[in-house]
mmCIF file as gemmi writes it, N, C-alpha and C atoms, coordinates in Angstrom:
data_model
loop_
_atom_site.group_PDB
_atom_site.id
_atom_site.type_symbol
_atom_site.label_atom_id
_atom_site.label_alt_id
_atom_site.label_comp_id
_atom_site.label_asym_id
_atom_site.label_entity_id
_atom_site.label_seq_id
_atom_site.pdbx_PDB_ins_code
_atom_site.Cartn_x
_atom_site.Cartn_y
_atom_site.Cartn_z
_atom_site.occupancy
_atom_site.B_iso_or_equiv
_atom_site.pdbx_formal_charge
_atom_site.auth_seq_id
_atom_site.auth_asym_id
_atom_site.pdbx_PDB_model_num
ATOM 1 N N . MET Axp A 1 ? 0.668 -0.986 0.097 1 0 ? 1 A 1
ATOM 2 C CA . MET Axp A 1 ? 0.427 0.439 0.066 1 0 ? 1 A 1
ATOM 3 C C . MET Axp A 1 ? 0.844 1.68 0.251 1 0 ? 1 A 1
ATOM 4 N N . GLU Axp A 2 ? 0.626 2.006 -0.882 1 0 ? 2 A 1
ATOM 5 C CA . GLU Axp A 2 ? 1.926 2.928 -1.293 1 0 ? 2 A 1
ATOM 6 C C . GLU Axp A 2 ? 0.58 4.104 -0.843 1 0 ? 2 A 1
ATOM 7 N N . ILE Axp A 3 ? 1.68 5.058 0.215 1 0 ? 3 A 1
ATOM 8 C CA . ILE Axp A 3 ? 1.201 6.35 0.333 1 0 ? 3 A 1
ATOM 9 C C . ILE Axp A 3 ? 1.85 8.012 -0.309 1 0 ? 3 A 1
ATOM 10 N N . SER Axp A 4 ? 0.75 8.974 -1.316 1 0 ? 4 A 1
ATOM 11 C CA . SER Axp A 4 ? 2.09 9.598 -1.965 1 0 ? 4 A 1
ATOM 12 C C . SER Axp A 4 ? 1.741 10.604 -1.011 1 0 ? 4 A 1
ATOM 13 N N . LEU Axp A 5 ? 2.684 11.533 -0.26 1 0 ? 5 A 1
ATOM 14 C CA . LEU Axp A 5 ? 2.164 12.156 0.034 1 0 ? 5 A 1
ATOM 15 C C . LEU Axp A 5 ? 2.599 13.776 -0.686 1 0 ? 5 A 1
ATOM 16 N N . PHE Axp A 6 ? 1.451 14.581 -0.272 1 0 ? 6 A 1
ATOM 17 C CA . PHE Axp A 6 ? 1.238 15.419 -0.327 1 0 ? 6 A 1
ATOM 18 C C . PHE Axp A 6 ? 0.69 16.445 1.16 1 0 ? 6 A 1
ATOM 19 N N . ASN Axp A 7 ? 0.379 17.823 0.792 1 0 ? 7 A 1
ATOM 20 C CA . ASN Axp A 7 ? 0.316 18.513 2.31 1 0 ? 7 A 1
ATOM 21 C C . ASN Axp A 7 ? -0.961 18.296 2.315 1 0 ? 7 A 1
ATOM 22 N N . TRP Axp A 8 ? -2.03 17.616 1.877 1 0 ? 8 A 1
ATOM 23 C CA . TRP Axp A 8 ? -3.315 17.53 2.631 1 0 ? 8 A 1
ATOM 24 C C . TRP Axp A 8 ? -3.512 16.393 3.725 1 0 ? 8 A 1
ATOM 25 N N . ASN Axp A 9 ? -2.305 15.203 3.21 1 0 ? 9 A 1
ATOM 26 C CA . ASN Axp A 9 ? -2.249 14.057 4.017 1 0 ? 9 A 1
ATOM 27 C C . ASN Axp A 9 ? -1.366 13.749 4.692 1 0 ? 9 A 1
ATOM 28 N N . ASP Axp A 10 ? -0.324 14.549 4.844 1 0 ? 10 A 1
ATOM 29 C CA . ASP Axp A 10 ? 0.733 14.687 5.573 1 0 ? 10 A 1
ATOM 30 C C . ASP Axp A 10 ? 1.214 15.201 7.202 1 0 ? 10 A 1
ATOM 31 N N . ARG Axp A 11 ? -0.183 14.713 7.576 1 0 ? 11 A 1
ATOM 32 C CA . ARG Axp A 11 ? -0.072 15.003 9.024 1 0 ? 11 A 1
ATOM 33 C C . ARG Axp A 11 ? -0.17 13.644 10.003 1 0 ? 11 A 1
ATOM 34 N N . ARG Axp A 12 ? 0.967 13.204 10.836 1 0 ? 12 A 1
ATOM 35 C CA . ARG Axp A 12 ? 0.778 12.471 11.366 1 0 ? 12 A 1
ATOM 36 C C . ARG Axp A 12 ? -0.166 11.826 11.402 1 0 ? 12 A 1
ATOM 37 N N . ALA Axp A 13 ? -2.055 11.746 12.131 1 0 ? 13 A 1
ATOM 38 C CA . ALA Axp A 13 ? -2.695 11.297 11.848 1 0 ? 13 A 1
ATOM 39 C C . ALA Axp A 13 ? -2.876 10.54 11.143 1 0 ? 13 A 1
ATOM 40 N N . ALA Axp A 14 ? -2.842 11.24 9.846 1 0 ? 14 A 1
ATOM 41 C CA . ALA Axp A 14 ? -3.467 10.309 8.435 1 0 ? 14 A 1
ATOM 42 C C . ALA Axp A 14 ? -2.116 9.442 7.802 1 0 ? 14 A 1
ATOM 43 N N . ILE Axp A 15 ? -0.856 9.626 8.506 1 0 ? 15 A 1
ATOM 44 C CA . ILE Axp A 15 ? -0.337 8.144 7.738 1 0 ? 15 A 1
ATOM 45 C C . ILE Axp A 15 ? -0.149 7.026 9.482 1 0 ? 15 A 1
ATOM 46 N N . GLU Axp A 16 ? -0.974 8.083 10.485 1 0 ? 16 A 1
ATOM 47 C CA . GLU Axp A 16 ? -0.718 6.352 11.427 1 0 ? 16 A 1
ATOM 48 C C . GLU Axp A 16 ? -2.087 5.708 11.038 1 0 ? 16 A 1
ATOM 49 N N . ARG Axp A 17 ? -3.102 6.583 10.553 1 0 ? 17 A 1
ATOM 50 C CA . ARG Axp A 17 ? -4.084 5.346 10.434 1 0 ? 17 A 1
ATOM 51 C C . ARG Axp A 17 ? -3.331 4.8 8.791 1 0 ? 17 A 1
ATOM 52 N N . ALA Axp A 18 ? -3.147 5.13 7.695 1 0 ? 18 A 1
ATOM 53 C CA . ALA Axp A 18 ? -2.57 4.704 6.647 1 0 ? 18 A 1
ATOM 54 C C . ALA Axp A 18 ? -1.974 3.612 6.867 1 0 ? 18 A 1
ATOM 55 N N . VAL Axp A 19 ? -0.807 3.376 7.787 1 0 ? 19 A 1
ATOM 56 C CA . VAL Axp A 19 ? -0.191 1.997 8.178 1 0 ? 19 A 1
ATOM 57 C C . VAL Axp A 19 ? -1.019 1.324 8.772 1 0 ? 19 A 1
ATOM 58 N N . THR Axp A 20 ? -2.338 1.553 9.882 1 0 ? 20 A 1
ATOM 59 C CA . THR Axp A 20 ? -3.301 1.146 10.544 1 0 ? 20 A 1
ATOM 60 C C . THR Axp A 20 ? -3.524 -0.043 9.477 1 0 ? 20 A 1
ATOM 61 N N . MET Axp A 21 ? -4.08 0.932 8.78 1 0 ? 21 A 1
ATOM 62 C CA . MET Axp A 21 ? -5.027 0.032 7.313 1 0 ? 21 A 1
ATOM 63 C C . MET Axp A 21 ? -4.365 -0.73 6.354 1 0 ? 21 A 1
ATOM 64 N N . ALA Axp A 22 ? -3.003 -0.557 6.501 1 0 ? 22 A 1
ATOM 65 C CA . ALA Axp A 22 ? -1.776 -1.208 5.877 1 0 ? 22 A 1
ATOM 66 C C . ALA Axp A 22 ? -2.088 -2.579 6.768 1 0 ? 22 A 1
ATOM 67 N N . ARG Axp A 23 ? -1.546 -2.178 7.518 1 0 ? 23 A 1
ATOM 68 C CA . ARG Axp A 23 ? -1.759 -3.499 8.866 1 0 ? 23 A 1
ATOM 69 C C . ARG Axp A 23 ? -2.669 -4.366 8.891 1 0 ? 23 A 1
ATOM 70 N N . GLU Axp A 24 ? -3.463 -3.772 8.637 1 0 ? 24 A 1
ATOM 71 C CA . GLU Axp A 24 ? -5.119 -4.516 9.077 1 0 ? 24 A 1
ATOM 72 C C . GLU Axp A 24 ? -5.071 -5.879 7.478 1 0 ? 24 A 1
ATOM 73 N N . ALA Axp A 25 ? -4.696 -4.613 6.333 1 0 ? 25 A 1
ATOM 74 C CA . ALA Axp A 25 ? -5.017 -5.991 5.091 1 0 ? 25 A 1
ATOM 75 C C . ALA Axp A 25 ? -3.395 -6.955 4.529 1 0 ? 25 A 1
ATOM 76 N N . ARG Axp A 26 ? -2.931 -6.562 5.429 1 0 ? 26 A 1
ATOM 77 C CA . ARG Axp A 26 ? -1.955 -7.609 5.875 1 0 ? 26 A 1
ATOM 78 C C . ARG Axp A 26 ? -0.909 -7.249 4.463 1 0 ? 26 A 1
ATOM 79 N N . VAL Axp A 27 ? 0.082 -6.27 4.387 1 0 ? 27 A 1
ATOM 80 C CA . VAL Axp A 27 ? 0.764 -5.99 3.799 1 0 ? 27 A 1
ATOM 81 C C . VAL Axp A 27 ? 2.087 -6.293 4.305 1 0 ? 27 A 1
ATOM 82 N N . ASP Axp A 28 ? 3.184 -6.44 3.238 1 0 ? 28 A 1
ATOM 83 C CA . ASP Axp A 28 ? 4.651 -6.406 4.178 1 0 ? 28 A 1
ATOM 84 C C . ASP Axp A 28 ? 5.463 -4.976 4.192 1 0 ? 28 A 1
ATOM 85 N N . ALA Axp A 29 ? 5.061 -4.023 3.108 1 0 ? 29 A 1
ATOM 86 C CA . ALA Axp A 29 ? 5.149 -2.772 4.306 1 0 ? 29 A 1
ATOM 87 C C . ALA Axp A 29 ? 4.264 -1.736 3.409 1 0 ? 29 A 1
ATOM 88 N N . SER Axp A 30 ? 4.381 -0.141 3.683 1 0 ? 30 A 1
ATOM 89 C CA . SER Axp A 30 ? 4.166 1.045 3.562 1 0 ? 30 A 1
ATOM 90 C C . SER Axp A 30 ? 4.286 2.107 3.292 1 0 ? 30 A 1
ATOM 91 N N . PRO Axp A 31 ? 5.043 1.655 1.968 1 0 ? 31 A 1
ATOM 92 C CA . PRO Axp A 31 ? 6.491 2.714 1.407 1 0 ? 31 A 1
ATOM 93 C C . PRO Axp A 31 ? 5.221 4.045 1.344 1 0 ? 31 A 1
ATOM 94 N N . SER Axp A 32 ? 6.404 5.329 1.775 1 0 ? 32 A 1
ATOM 95 C CA . SER Axp A 32 ? 5.57 6.722 1.254 1 0 ? 32 A 1
ATOM 96 C C . SER Axp A 32 ? 6.45 7.192 0.765 1 0 ? 32 A 1
ATOM 97 N N . TRP Axp A 33 ? 5.67 7.617 -1.124 1 0 ? 33 A 1
ATOM 98 C CA . TRP Axp A 33 ? 6.392 8.668 -2.024 1 0 ? 33 A 1
ATOM 99 C C . TRP Axp A 33 ? 6.253 10.172 -1.767 1 0 ? 33 A 1
ATOM 100 N N . PRO Axp A 34 ? 7.617 11.328 -1.655 1 0 ? 34 A 1
ATOM 101 C CA . PRO Axp A 34 ? 6.769 12.705 -1.084 1 0 ? 34 A 1
ATOM 102 C C . PRO Axp A 34 ? 6.72 12.731 -3.081 1 0 ? 34 A 1
ATOM 103 N N . THR Axp A 35 ? 5.757 13.43 -3.125 1 0 ? 35 A 1
ATOM 104 C CA . THR Axp A 35 ? 5.803 14.533 -4.942 1 0 ? 35 A 1
ATOM 105 C C . THR Axp A 35 ? 5.964 15.859 -4.78 1 0 ? 35 A 1
ATOM 106 N N . ASN Axp A 36 ? 5.576 16.421 -6.224 1 0 ? 36 A 1
ATOM 107 C CA . ASN Axp A 36 ? 6.405 17.43 -6.32 1 0 ? 36 A 1
ATOM 108 C C . ASN Axp A 36 ? 5.216 17.969 -6.965 1 0 ? 36 A 1
ATOM 109 N N . ASN Axp A 37 ? 4.156 17.343 -7.555 1 0 ? 37 A 1
ATOM 110 C CA . ASN Axp A 37 ? 3.448 18.15 -8.39 1 0 ? 37 A 1
ATOM 111 C C . ASN Axp A 37 ? 1.56 17.681 -8.185 1 0 ? 37 A 1
ATOM 112 N N . PRO Axp A 38 ? 0.532 18.345 -8.349 1 0 ? 38 A 1
ATOM 113 C CA . PRO Axp A 38 ? 1.183 19.808 -8.455 1 0 ? 38 A 1
ATOM 114 C C . PRO Axp A 38 ? 1.923 20.499 -7.405 1 0 ? 38 A 1
ATOM 115 N N . TYR Axp A 39 ? 2.566 21.605 -7.858 1 0 ? 39 A 1
ATOM 116 C CA . TYR Axp A 39 ? 4.309 22.174 -6.674 1 0 ? 39 A 1
ATOM 117 C C . TYR Axp A 39 ? 2.862 22.611 -5.836 1 0 ? 39 A 1
ATOM 118 N N . HIS Axp A 40 ? 1.777 23.441 -5.305 1 0 ? 40 A 1
ATOM 119 C CA . HIS Axp A 40 ? 0.899 23.272 -4.398 1 0 ? 40 A 1
ATOM 120 C C . HIS Axp A 40 ? 1.128 22.447 -3.449 1 0 ? 40 A 1
ATOM 121 N N . GLY Axp A 41 ? 0.849 21.551 -3.568 1 0 ? 41 A 1
ATOM 122 C CA . GLY Axp A 41 ? -0.005 20.392 -3.099 1 0 ? 41 A 1
ATOM 123 C C . GLY Axp A 41 ? 1.061 19.643 -2.414 1 0 ? 41 A 1
ATOM 124 N N . MET Axp A 42 ? 2.874 20.224 -2.397 1 0 ? 42 A 1
ATOM 125 C CA . MET Axp A 42 ? 3.869 19.466 -2.081 1 0 ? 42 A 1
ATOM 126 C C . MET Axp A 42 ? 4.063 18.961 -0.46 1 0 ? 42 A 1
ATOM 127 N N . SER Axp A 43 ? 4.577 18.39 0.121 1 0 ? 43 A 1
ATOM 128 C CA . SER Axp A 43 ? 4.695 17.958 1.262 1 0 ? 43 A 1
ATOM 129 C C . SER Axp A 43 ? 5.662 18.887 2.253 1 0 ? 43 A 1
ATOM 130 N N . TRP Axp A 44 ? 5.289 19.909 2.943 1 0 ? 44 A 1
ATOM 131 C CA . TRP Axp A 44 ? 5.834 20.739 3.594 1 0 ? 44 A 1
ATOM 132 C C . TRP Axp A 44 ? 7.064 20.156 4.059 1 0 ? 44 A 1
ATOM 133 N N . ARG Axp A 45 ? 5.907 19.059 5.338 1 0 ? 45 A 1
ATOM 134 C CA . ARG Axp A 45 ? 6.148 18.538 6.072 1 0 ? 45 A 1
ATOM 135 C C . ARG Axp A 45 ? 7.522 17.762 5.935 1 0 ? 45 A 1
ATOM 136 N N . TRP Axp A 46 ? 7.249 17.284 4.752 1 0 ? 46 A 1
ATOM 137 C CA . TRP Axp A 46 ? 8.541 15.868 4.139 1 0 ? 46 A 1
ATOM 138 C C . TRP Axp A 46 ? 9.7 16.468 3.69 1 0 ? 46 A 1
ATOM 139 N N . ARG Axp A 47 ? 9.444 18.028 3.298 1 0 ? 47 A 1
ATOM 140 C CA . ARG Axp A 47 ? 10.798 18.187 2.613 1 0 ? 47 A 1
ATOM 141 C C . ARG Axp A 47 ? 11.551 18.991 4.179 1 0 ? 47 A 1
ATOM 142 N N . LEU Axp A 48 ? 10.862 19.948 5.029 1 0 ? 48 A 1
ATOM 143 C CA . LEU Axp A 48 ? 11.527 19.572 6.169 1 0 ? 48 A 1
ATOM 144 C C . LEU Axp A 48 ? 11.984 18.593 6.977 1 0 ? 48 A 1
ATOM 145 N N . GLY Axp A 49 ? 11.706 17.752 6.612 1 0 ? 49 A 1
ATOM 146 C CA . GLY Axp A 49 ? 11.605 16.409 7.728 1 0 ? 49 A 1
ATOM 147 C C . GLY Axp A 49 ? 11.382 16.609 9.183 1 0 ? 49 A 1
ATOM 148 N N . MET Axp A 50 ? 10.217 16.691 8.826 1 0 ? 50 A 1
ATOM 149 C CA . MET Axp A 50 ? 9.392 16.327 10.289 1 0 ? 50 A 1
ATOM 150 C C . MET Axp A 50 ? 9.007 15.02 10.26 1 0 ? 50 A 1
ATOM 151 N N . LEU Axp A 51 ? 8.809 14.413 9.365 1 0 ? 51 A 1
ATOM 152 C CA . LEU Axp A 51 ? 8.553 12.878 8.799 1 0 ? 51 A 1
ATOM 153 C C . LEU Axp A 51 ? 10.161 11.888 9.068 1 0 ? 51 A 1
ATOM 154 N N . SER Axp A 52 ? 10.747 12.278 9.665 1 0 ? 52 A 1
ATOM 155 C CA . SER Axp A 52 ? 12.21 11.287 9.124 1 0 ? 52 A 1
ATOM 156 C C . SER Axp A 52 ? 12.661 10.195 10.161 1 0 ? 52 A 1
ATOM 157 N N . ASP Axp A 53 ? 11.163 10.597 11.238 1 0 ? 53 A 1
ATOM 158 C CA . ASP Axp A 53 ? 11.224 9.247 11.924 1 0 ? 53 A 1
ATOM 159 C C . ASP Axp A 53 ? 10.016 7.978 11.416 1 0 ? 53 A 1
ATOM 160 N N . VAL Axp A 54 ? 9.305 8.7 10.825 1 0 ? 54 A 1
ATOM 161 C CA . VAL Axp A 54 ? 8.118 8.001 10.301 1 0 ? 54 A 1
ATOM 162 C C . VAL Axp A 54 ? 9.007 6.485 9.103 1 0 ? 54 A 1
ATOM 163 N N . GLY Axp A 55 ? 9.314 4.827 10.067 1 0 ? 55 A 1
ATOM 164 C CA . GLY Axp A 55 ? 9.784 4.078 8.774 1 0 ? 55 A 1
ATOM 165 C C . GLY Axp A 55 ? 11.397 4.503 8.598 1 0 ? 55 A 1
ATOM 166 N N . GLU Axp A 56 ? 11.546 3.698 8.234 1 0 ? 56 A 1
ATOM 167 C CA . GLU Axp A 56 ? 13.284 3.829 7.043 1 0 ? 56 A 1
ATOM 168 C C . GLU Axp A 56 ? 13.546 3.966 5.896 1 0 ? 56 A 1
ATOM 169 N N . ALA Axp A 57 ? 14.267 4.803 6.202 1 0 ? 57 A 1
ATOM 170 C CA . ALA Axp A 57 ? 15.128 5.968 4.682 1 0 ? 57 A 1
ATOM 171 C C . ALA Axp A 57 ? 14.757 4.553 3.487 1 0 ? 57 A 1
ATOM 172 N N . SER Axp A 58 ? 14.23 4.535 2.639 1 0 ? 58 A 1
ATOM 173 C CA . SER Axp A 58 ? 14.204 4.116 1.051 1 0 ? 58 A 1
ATOM 174 C C . SER Axp A 58 ? 14.887 5.277 -0.142 1 0 ? 58 A 1
ATOM 175 N N . TRP Axp A 59 ? 15.121 3.493 -0.78 1 0 ? 59 A 1
ATOM 176 C CA . TRP Axp A 59 ? 15.383 4.844 -2.473 1 0 ? 59 A 1
ATOM 177 C C . TRP Axp A 59 ? 13.795 5.873 -3.182 1 0 ? 59 A 1
ATOM 178 N N . LYS Axp A 60 ? 12.594 5.673 -2.675 1 0 ? 60 A 1
ATOM 179 C CA . LYS Axp A 60 ? 11.955 6.421 -3.406 1 0 ? 60 A 1
ATOM 180 C C . LYS Axp A 60 ? 11.776 7.175 -2.091 1 0 ? 60 A 1
ATOM 181 N N . GLY Axp A 61 ? 11.804 7.115 -0.291 1 0 ? 61 A 1
ATOM 182 C CA . GLY Axp A 61 ? 10.904 8.445 0.652 1 0 ? 61 A 1
ATOM 183 C C . GLY Axp A 61 ? 11.258 7.35 1.622 1 0 ? 61 A 1
ATOM 184 N N . ARG Axp A 62 ? 10.16 6.917 2.32 1 0 ? 62 A 1
ATOM 185 C CA . ARG Axp A 62 ? 10.315 6.18 3.536 1 0 ? 62 A 1
ATOM 186 C C . ARG Axp A 62 ? 9.354 4.972 3.5 1 0 ? 62 A 1
ATOM 187 N N . GLU Axp A 63 ? 10.034 3.981 4.401 1 0 ? 63 A 1
ATOM 188 C CA . GLU Axp A 63 ? 8.801 2.551 4.678 1 0 ? 63 A 1
ATOM 189 C C . GLU Axp A 63 ? 8.85 2.128 5.639 1 0 ? 63 A 1
ATOM 190 N N . VAL Axp A 64 ? 7.808 1.952 6.408 1 0 ? 64 A 1
ATOM 191 C CA . VAL Axp A 64 ? 7.769 0.876 7.277 1 0 ? 64 A 1
ATOM 192 C C . VAL Axp A 64 ? 7.259 -0.398 6.952 1 0 ? 64 A 1
ATOM 193 N N . ASP Axp A 65 ? 8.153 -0.648 7.839 1 0 ? 65 A 1
ATOM 194 C CA . ASP Axp A 65 ? 8.241 -2.334 7.421 1 0 ? 65 A 1
ATOM 195 C C . ASP Axp A 65 ? 7.223 -2.789 8.283 1 0 ? 65 A 1
ATOM 196 N N . LEU Axp A 66 ? 6.223 -4.09 7.945 1 0 ? 66 A 1
ATOM 197 C CA . LEU Axp A 66 ? 5.322 -4.222 8.948 1 0 ? 66 A 1
ATOM 198 C C . LEU Axp A 66 ? 5.524 -5.884 8.611 1 0 ? 66 A 1
ATOM 199 N N . ARG Axp A 67 ? 6.855 -6.108 8.408 1 0 ? 67 A 1
ATOM 200 C CA . ARG Axp A 67 ? 6.651 -7.589 8.703 1 0 ? 67 A 1
ATOM 201 C C . ARG Axp A 67 ? 7.061 -8.268 9.635 1 0 ? 67 A 1
ATOM 202 N N . ALA Axp A 68 ? 7.702 -7.339 10.797 1 0 ? 68 A 1
ATOM 203 C CA . ALA Axp A 68 ? 7.849 -7.611 11.512 1 0 ? 68 A 1
ATOM 204 C C . ALA Axp A 68 ? 7.224 -7.343 13.324 1 0 ? 68 A 1
ATOM 205 N N . VAL Axp A 69 ? 6.036 -7.178 12.66 1 0 ? 69 A 1
ATOM 206 C CA . VAL Axp A 69 ? 4.729 -6.696 13.925 1 0 ? 69 A 1
ATOM 207 C C . VAL Axp A 69 ? 3.885 -8.603 13.371 1 0 ? 69 A 1
ATOM 208 N N . ARG Axp A 70 ? 3.848 -8.884 12.41 1 0 ? 70 A 1
ATOM 209 C CA . ARG Axp A 70 ? 3.055 -9.709 12.133 1 0 ? 70 A 1
ATOM 210 C C . ARG Axp A 70 ? 2.738 -11.036 12.814 1 0 ? 70 A 1
ATOM 211 N N . GLU Axp A 71 ? 1.059 -11.204 13.19 1 0 ? 71 A 1
ATOM 212 C CA . GLU Axp A 71 ? 1.024 -12.015 14.235 1 0 ? 71 A 1
ATOM 213 C C . GLU Axp A 71 ? 0.336 -13.433 12.47 1 0 ? 71 A 1
ATOM 214 N N . PRO Axp A 72 ? 1.117 -14.367 13.591 1 0 ? 72 A 1
ATOM 215 C CA . PRO Axp A 72 ? 0.525 -15.946 12.695 1 0 ? 72 A 1
ATOM 216 C C . PRO Axp A 72 ? -1.169 -15.663 12.635 1 0 ? 72 A 1
ATOM 217 N N . VAL Axp A 73 ? -1.362 -16.679 11.436 1 0 ? 73 A 1
ATOM 218 C CA . VAL Axp A 73 ? -2.279 -16.751 10.967 1 0 ? 73 A 1
ATOM 219 C C . VAL Axp A 73 ? -2.83 -18.26 10.86 1 0 ? 73 A 1
ATOM 220 N N . VAL Axp A 74 ? -4.262 -17.665 11.946 1 0 ? 74 A 1
ATOM 221 C CA . VAL Axp A 74 ? -4.801 -19.298 11.894 1 0 ? 74 A 1
ATOM 222 C C . VAL Axp A 74 ? -5.781 -19.734 11.263 1 0 ? 74 A 1
ATOM 223 N N . VAL Axp A 75 ? -5.76 -20.906 10.738 1 0 ? 75 A 1
ATOM 224 C CA . VAL Axp A 75 ? -6.743 -21.262 9.454 1 0 ? 75 A 1
ATOM 225 C C . VAL Axp A 75 ? -6.91 -22.771 9.942 1 0 ? 75 A 1
ATOM 226 N N . SER Axp A 76 ? -7.957 -23.377 10.277 1 0 ? 76 A 1
ATOM 227 C CA . SER Axp A 76 ? -9.065 -24.109 10.746 1 0 ? 76 A 1
ATOM 228 C C . SER Axp A 76 ? -7.678 -25.458 11.674 1 0 ? 76 A 1
ATOM 229 N N . GLY Axp A 77 ? -7.521 -23.953 12.915 1 0 ? 77 A 1
ATOM 230 C CA . GLY Axp A 77 ? -6.902 -24.792 13.537 1 0 ? 77 A 1
ATOM 231 C C . GLY Axp A 77 ? -4.956 -25.095 13.281 1 0 ? 77 A 1
ATOM 232 N N . MET Axp A 78 ? -4.954 -24.526 12.309 1 0 ? 78 A 1
ATOM 233 C CA . MET Axp A 78 ? -3.425 -24.445 11.481 1 0 ? 78 A 1
ATOM 234 C C . MET Axp A 78 ? -2.71 -22.812 11.448 1 0 ? 78 A 1
ATOM 235 N N . SER Axp A 79 ? -1.564 -22.828 11.75 1 0 ? 79 A 1
ATOM 236 C CA . SER Axp A 79 ? -0.65 -21.459 11.2 1 0 ? 79 A 1
ATOM 237 C C . SER Axp A 79 ? -0.422 -21.634 10.394 1 0 ? 79 A 1
ATOM 238 N N . ARG Axp A 80 ? -0.536 -20.319 9.724 1 0 ? 80 A 1
ATOM 239 C CA . ARG Axp A 80 ? 1.337 -20.477 8.158 1 0 ? 80 A 1
ATOM 240 C C . ARG Axp A 80 ? 0.854 -18.828 8.596 1 0 ? 80 A 1
């Protein structure tokens, strides 16, 4: 589940909700990509380093690795 960061969705609550939704969907990672277009939509929180504590740095931006917090899925008494 990729998140394109704009100034209208770069607040911490919105990012935390996106990570929660990704965790509930059982995806492996939730990467965030800063966007520059449209110019008036650019995430200044991202550009000013205010989101540098979210996840780990990657070539595309930041990425929250959700594999480490995954709980086993139990299906018919068997875990996978």
